N, CA, C and O atoms as a GROMACS GRO file, in nm:
protein
  308
    1MET      N    1  -2.755   2.580  -0.272
    1MET     CA    2  -2.706   2.634  -0.397
    1MET      C    3  -2.731   2.532  -0.509
    1MET      O    4  -2.711   2.412  -0.490
    2ARG      N    5  -2.774   2.578  -0.619
    2ARG     CA    6  -2.794   2.492  -0.736
    2ARG      C    7  -2.660   2.460  -0.801
    2ARG      O    8  -2.559   2.522  -0.772
    3ALA      N    9  -2.663   2.360  -0.887
    3ALA     CA   10  -2.540   2.322  -0.957
    3ALA      C   11  -2.493   2.435  -1.046
    3ALA      O   12  -2.571   2.490  -1.124
    4CYS      N   13  -2.366   2.470  -1.035
    4CYS     CA   14  -2.308   2.580  -1.114
    4CYS      C   15  -2.262   2.525  -1.249
    4CYS      O   16  -2.190   2.425  -1.254
    5PRO      N   17  -2.303   2.590  -1.360
    5PRO     CA   18  -2.257   2.544  -1.492
    5PRO      C   19  -2.117   2.596  -1.526
    5PRO      O   20  -2.063   2.562  -1.631
    6HIS      N   21  -2.057   2.676  -1.438
    6HIS     CA   22  -1.923   2.733  -1.457
    6HIS      C   23  -1.913   2.812  -1.588
    6HIS      O   24  -1.815   2.800  -1.661
    7ASN      N   25  -2.014   2.892  -1.616
    7ASN     CA   26  -2.018   2.970  -1.739
    7ASN      C   27  -1.938   3.101  -1.733
    7ASN      O   28  -1.903   3.156  -1.837
    8ARG      N   29  -1.909   3.151  -1.614
    8ARG     CA   30  -1.844   3.282  -1.602
    8ARG      C   31  -1.693   3.276  -1.623
    8ARG      O   32  -1.626   3.379  -1.625
    9GLY      N   33  -1.639   3.155  -1.640
    9GLY     CA   34  -1.495   3.144  -1.666
    9GLY      C   35  -1.417   3.096  -1.544
    9GLY      O   36  -1.469   3.083  -1.434
   10TRP      N   37  -1.291   3.073  -1.570
   10TRP     CA   38  -1.202   3.019  -1.467
   10TRP      C   39  -1.083   3.112  -1.448
   10TRP      O   40  -1.026   3.160  -1.545
   11ALA      N   41  -1.046   3.136  -1.324
   11ALA     CA   42  -0.925   3.212  -1.292
   11ALA      C   43  -0.816   3.108  -1.264
   11ALA      O   44  -0.830   3.025  -1.175
   12ARG      N   45  -0.708   3.113  -1.340
   12ARG     CA   46  -0.602   3.012  -1.328
   12ARG      C   47  -0.479   3.073  -1.263
   12ARG      O   48  -0.434   3.182  -1.298
   13ALA      N   49  -0.425   2.997  -1.164
   13ALA     CA   50  -0.301   3.039  -1.099
   13ALA      C   51  -0.242   2.923  -1.020
   13ALA      O   52  -0.315   2.850  -0.952
   14ASN      N   53  -0.112   2.906  -1.030
   14ASN     CA   54  -0.037   2.807  -0.951
   14ASN      C   55  -0.093   2.665  -0.962
   14ASN      O   56  -0.104   2.596  -0.861
   15GLY      N   57  -0.127   2.623  -1.082
   15GLY     CA   58  -0.172   2.486  -1.100
   15GLY      C   59  -0.315   2.460  -1.058
   15GLY      O   60  -0.356   2.345  -1.048
   16ALA      N   61  -0.392   2.564  -1.032
   16ALA     CA   62  -0.532   2.547  -0.992
   16ALA      C   63  -0.618   2.646  -1.071
   16ALA      O   64  -0.575   2.756  -1.104
   17ALA      N   65  -0.740   2.604  -1.100
   17ALA     CA   66  -0.836   2.691  -1.168
   17ALA      C   67  -0.956   2.708  -1.076
   17ALA      O   68  -1.008   2.610  -1.022
   18THR      N   69  -1.000   2.832  -1.058
   18THR     CA   70  -1.112   2.862  -0.969
   18THR      C   71  -1.227   2.919  -1.051
   18THR      O   72  -1.207   3.009  -1.133
   19CYS      N   73  -1.349   2.866  -1.029
   19CYS     CA   74  -1.467   2.915  -1.099
   19CYS      C   75  -1.500   3.057  -1.049
   19CYS      O   76  -1.500   3.083  -0.929
   20ALA      N   77  -1.527   3.146  -1.143
   20ALA     CA   78  -1.555   3.285  -1.107
   20ALA      C   79  -1.690   3.301  -1.039
   20ALA      O   80  -1.709   3.396  -0.963
   21SER      N   81  -1.786   3.211  -1.063
   21SER     CA   82  -1.918   3.228  -1.003
   21SER      C   83  -1.936   3.151  -0.871
   21SER      O   84  -1.993   3.206  -0.777
   22CYS      N   85  -1.888   3.030  -0.862
   22CYS     CA   86  -1.914   2.953  -0.740
   22CYS      C   87  -1.791   2.929  -0.653
   22CYS      O   88  -1.804   2.894  -0.536
   23GLY      N   89  -1.673   2.948  -0.709
   23GLY     CA   90  -1.550   2.936  -0.629
   23GLY      C   91  -1.493   2.795  -0.621
   23GLY      O   92  -1.397   2.773  -0.547
   24VAL      N   93  -1.550   2.699  -0.695
   24VAL     CA   94  -1.495   2.564  -0.691
   24VAL      C   95  -1.353   2.566  -0.749
   24VAL      O   96  -1.324   2.639  -0.843
   25VAL      N   97  -1.266   2.483  -0.690
   25VAL     CA   98  -1.126   2.479  -0.733
   25VAL      C   99  -1.100   2.346  -0.802
   25VAL      O  100  -1.134   2.240  -0.750
   26ARG      N  101  -1.040   2.353  -0.920
   26ARG     CA  102  -0.996   2.234  -0.993
   26ARG      C  103  -0.846   2.243  -1.010
   26ARG      O  104  -0.791   2.349  -1.043
   27PHE      N  105  -0.780   2.132  -0.988
   27PHE     CA  106  -0.635   2.130  -1.005
   27PHE      C  107  -0.604   2.096  -1.150
   27PHE      O  108  -0.656   1.998  -1.204
   28THR      N  109  -0.520   2.175  -1.212
   28THR     CA  110  -0.492   2.161  -1.356
   28THR      C  111  -0.361   2.091  -1.384
   28THR      O  112  -0.339   2.047  -1.497
   29GLU      N  113  -0.273   2.080  -1.288
   29GLU     CA  114  -0.145   2.013  -1.309
   29GLU      C  115  -0.141   1.889  -1.221
   29GLU      O  116  -0.165   1.897  -1.100
   30TYR      N  117  -0.113   1.778  -1.281
   30TYR     CA  118  -0.105   1.653  -1.206
   30TYR      C  119   0.039   1.606  -1.201
   30TYR      O  120   0.103   1.586  -1.305
   31ARG      N  121   0.089   1.590  -1.082
   31ARG     CA  122   0.225   1.541  -1.061
   31ARG      C  123   0.233   1.484  -0.920
   31ARG      O  124   0.144   1.505  -0.838
   32ALA      N  125   0.339   1.415  -0.893
   32ALA     CA  126   0.356   1.354  -0.762
   32ALA      C  127   0.374   1.463  -0.657
   32ALA      O  128   0.451   1.557  -0.675
   33VAL      N  129   0.303   1.449  -0.548
   33VAL     CA  130   0.318   1.542  -0.437
   33VAL      C  131   0.422   1.480  -0.344
   33VAL      O  132   0.400   1.374  -0.286
   34ARG      N  133   0.533   1.547  -0.333
   34ARG     CA  134   0.642   1.491  -0.254
   34ARG      C  135   0.706   1.602  -0.171
   34ARG      O  136   0.740   1.707  -0.225
   35PRO      N  137   0.721   1.578  -0.042
   35PRO     CA  138   0.786   1.680   0.041
   35PRO      C  139   0.935   1.688   0.005
   35PRO      O  140   0.992   1.592  -0.046
   36PRO      N  141   0.996   1.802   0.030
   36PRO     CA  142   1.138   1.815  -0.001
   36PRO      C  143   1.222   1.723   0.086
   36PRO      O  144   1.188   1.696   0.201
   37GLY      N  145   1.331   1.676   0.031
   37GLY     CA  146   1.422   1.589   0.105
   37GLY      C  147   1.383   1.442   0.092
   37GLY      O  148   1.279   1.409   0.036
   38LEU      N  149   1.467   1.357   0.145
   38LEU     CA  150   1.443   1.213   0.138
   38LEU      C  151   1.360   1.167   0.257
   38LEU      O  152   1.366   1.224   0.365
   39ALA      N  153   1.283   1.065   0.234
   39ALA     CA  154   1.204   1.008   0.343
   39ALA      C  155   1.296   0.929   0.437
   39ALA      O  156   1.397   0.873   0.395
   40GLU      N  157   1.258   0.926   0.562
   40GLU     CA  158   1.338   0.850   0.659
   40GLU      C  159   1.316   0.701   0.639
   40GLU      O  160   1.205   0.657   0.610
   41ALA      N  161   1.421   0.625   0.655
   41ALA     CA  162   1.410   0.480   0.642
   41ALA      C  163   1.340   0.425   0.765
   41ALA      O  164   1.369   0.464   0.878
   42VAL      N  165   1.247   0.336   0.743
   42VAL     CA  166   1.175   0.275   0.853
   42VAL      C  167   1.242   0.143   0.885
   42VAL      O  168   1.246   0.052   0.802
   43ILE      N  169   1.294   0.132   1.004
   43ILE     CA  170   1.360   0.009   1.048
   43ILE      C  171   1.271  -0.056   1.152
   43ILE      O  172   1.250  -0.002   1.261
   44ARG      N  173   1.220  -0.172   1.117
   44ARG     CA  174   1.131  -0.244   1.208
   44ARG      C  175   1.214  -0.324   1.307
   44ARG      O  176   1.300  -0.401   1.267
   45PRO      N  177   1.189  -0.305   1.435
   45PRO     CA  178   1.267  -0.380   1.534
   45PRO      C  179   1.233  -0.529   1.527
   45PRO      O  180   1.118  -0.568   1.504
   46ARG      N  181   1.334  -0.611   1.547
   46ARG     CA  182   1.310  -0.756   1.547
   46ARG      C  183   1.239  -0.792   1.676
   46ARG      O  184   1.270  -0.742   1.784
   47ARG      N  185   1.145  -0.878   1.661
   47ARG     CA  186   1.067  -0.919   1.778
   47ARG      C  187   1.094  -1.064   1.810
   47ARG      O  188   1.114  -1.146   1.720
   48ASP      N  189   1.094  -1.094   1.937
   48ASP     CA  190   1.118  -1.231   1.980
   48ASP      C  191   1.012  -1.326   1.927
   48ASP      O  192   1.042  -1.441   1.895
   49ALA      N  193   0.888  -1.279   1.917
   49ALA     CA  194   0.780  -1.365   1.868
   49ALA      C  195   0.803  -1.403   1.722
   49ALA      O  196   0.774  -1.515   1.682
   50ASP      N  197   0.854  -1.310   1.642
   50ASP     CA  198   0.883  -1.340   1.502
   50ASP      C  199   0.989  -1.447   1.490
   50ASP      O  200   0.977  -1.540   1.410
   51ARG      N  201   1.093  -1.435   1.570
   51ARG     CA  202   1.200  -1.535   1.567
   51ARG      C  203   1.151  -1.670   1.618
   51ARG      O  204   1.188  -1.774   1.563
   52ALA      N  205   1.070  -1.669   1.722
   52ALA     CA  206   1.018  -1.794   1.776
   52ALA      C  207   0.930  -1.865   1.673
   52ALA      O  208   0.938  -1.987   1.657
   53ALA      N  209   0.846  -1.791   1.605
   53ALA     CA  210   0.759  -1.850   1.503
   53ALA      C  211   0.842  -1.905   1.387
   53ALA      O  212   0.812  -2.013   1.336
   54ALA      N  213   0.944  -1.833   1.346
   54ALA     CA  214   1.028  -1.880   1.236
   54ALA      C  215   1.103  -2.007   1.274
   54ALA      O  216   1.113  -2.099   1.193
   55SER      N  217   1.154  -2.012   1.395
   55SER     CA  218   1.225  -2.133   1.437
   55SER      C  219   1.129  -2.251   1.452
   55SER      O  220   1.166  -2.365   1.422
   56TRP      N  221   1.005  -2.225   1.497
   56TRP     CA  222   0.907  -2.333   1.510
   56TRP      C  223   0.875  -2.392   1.373
   56TRP      O  224   0.871  -2.514   1.358
   57VAL      N  225   0.852  -2.305   1.273
   57VAL     CA  226   0.822  -2.352   1.138
   57VAL      C  227   0.940  -2.430   1.082
   57VAL      O  228   0.922  -2.534   1.018
   58THR      N  229   1.061  -2.382   1.105
   58THR     CA  230   1.180  -2.450   1.055
   58THR      C  231   1.193  -2.588   1.117
   58THR      O  232   1.223  -2.685   1.047
   59GLU      N  233   1.171  -2.597   1.247
   59GLU     CA  234   1.179  -2.727   1.315
   59GLU      C  235   1.077  -2.825   1.257
   59GLU      O  236   1.111  -2.940   1.229
   60ARG      N  237   0.956  -2.781   1.240
   60ARG     CA  238   0.849  -2.871   1.194
   60ARG      C  239   0.874  -2.920   1.052
   60ARG      O  240   0.845  -3.036   1.020
   61THR      N  241   0.926  -2.833   0.966
   61THR     CA  242   0.949  -2.875   0.828
   61THR      C  243   1.069  -2.967   0.817
   61THR      O  244   1.073  -3.052   0.728
   62ARG      N  245   1.167  -2.953   0.904
   62ARG     CA  246   1.285  -3.042   0.901
   62ARG      C  247   1.254  -3.178   0.959
   62ARG      O  248   1.316  -3.277   0.923
   63ARG      N  249   1.157  -3.183   1.050
   63ARG     CA  250   1.120  -3.310   1.112
   63ARG      C  251   1.051  -3.404   1.016
   63ARG      O  252   1.066  -3.526   1.026
   64ARG      N  253   0.976  -3.349   0.923
   64ARG     CA  254   0.899  -3.431   0.830
   64ARG      C  255   0.996  -3.514   0.745
   64ARG      O  256   1.082  -3.460   0.675
   65GLN      N  257   0.980  -3.643   0.752
   65GLN     CA  258   1.069  -3.732   0.678
   65GLN      C  259   0.996  -3.784   0.555
   65GLN      O  260   0.875  -3.807   0.559
   66PRO      N  261   1.068  -3.804   0.447
   66PRO     CA  262   1.004  -3.856   0.327
   66PRO      C  263   0.939  -3.992   0.348
   66PRO      O  264   0.838  -4.022   0.284
   67ALA      N  265   0.993  -4.076   0.437
   67ALA     CA  266   0.936  -4.209   0.459
   67ALA      C  267   0.794  -4.198   0.511
   67ALA      O  268   0.707  -4.274   0.469
   68THR      N  269   0.768  -4.105   0.600
   68THR     CA  270   0.634  -4.086   0.654
   68THR      C  271   0.539  -4.042   0.544
   68THR      O  272   0.425  -4.088   0.536
   69TYR      N  273   0.586  -3.954   0.460
   69TYR     CA  274   0.504  -3.905   0.348
   69TYR      C  275   0.474  -4.019   0.251
   69TYR      O  276   0.362  -4.030   0.201
   70ASP      N  277   0.573  -4.104   0.224
   70ASP     CA  278   0.554  -4.218   0.134
   70ASP      C  279   0.452  -4.315   0.190
   70ASP      O  280   0.368  -4.366   0.115
   71LYS      N  281   0.458  -4.341   0.320
   71LYS     CA  282   0.359  -4.432   0.383
   71LYS      C  283   0.219  -4.374   0.369
   71LYS      O  284   0.123  -4.448   0.345
   72TRP      N  285   0.207  -4.246   0.384
   72TRP     CA  286   0.076  -4.183   0.372
   72TRP      C  287   0.023  -4.196   0.230
   72TRP      O  288  -0.096  -4.223   0.211
   73LEU      N  289   0.109  -4.176   0.131
   73LEU     CA  290   0.068  -4.190  -0.009
   73LEU      C  291   0.024  -4.332  -0.040
   73LEU      O  292  -0.074  -4.352  -0.110
   74VAL      N  293   0.097  -4.432   0.012
   74VAL     CA  294   0.064  -4.572  -0.011
   74VAL      C  295  -0.070  -4.605   0.052
   74VAL      O  296  -0.147  -4.684  -0.004
   75SER      N  297  -0.099  -4.548   0.166
   75SER     CA  298  -0.225  -4.576   0.234
   75SER      C  299  -0.346  -4.524   0.154
   75SER      O  300  -0.458  -4.573   0.171
   76LEU      N  301  -0.324  -4.426   0.068
   76LEU     CA  302  -0.433  -4.371  -0.012
   76LEU      C  303  -0.470  -4.462  -0.130
   76LEU      O  304  -0.582  -4.457  -0.180
   77VAL      N  305  -0.375  -4.543  -0.171
   77VAL     CA  306  -0.397  -4.627  -0.290
   77VAL      C  307  -0.477  -4.751  -0.260
   77VAL      O  308  -0.504  -4.831  -0.349
   0.00000   0.00000   0.00000
């Protein structure tokens, strides 16, 4: 089929316009598409790996002492 110039007009109904010659549909009303009712809350289960990783990071950051960092800075000078 060749490209339709949509010269025969548009039939409009329920927020959509349909070309009379080729049948292409264009939506004429733009708004949020939302199903009725509220969406269900998604509750992610806590995982042991997440807790283990968080505790590992916490341990490592608490271990770092400022004295060690100061020695490292002095060694750069």
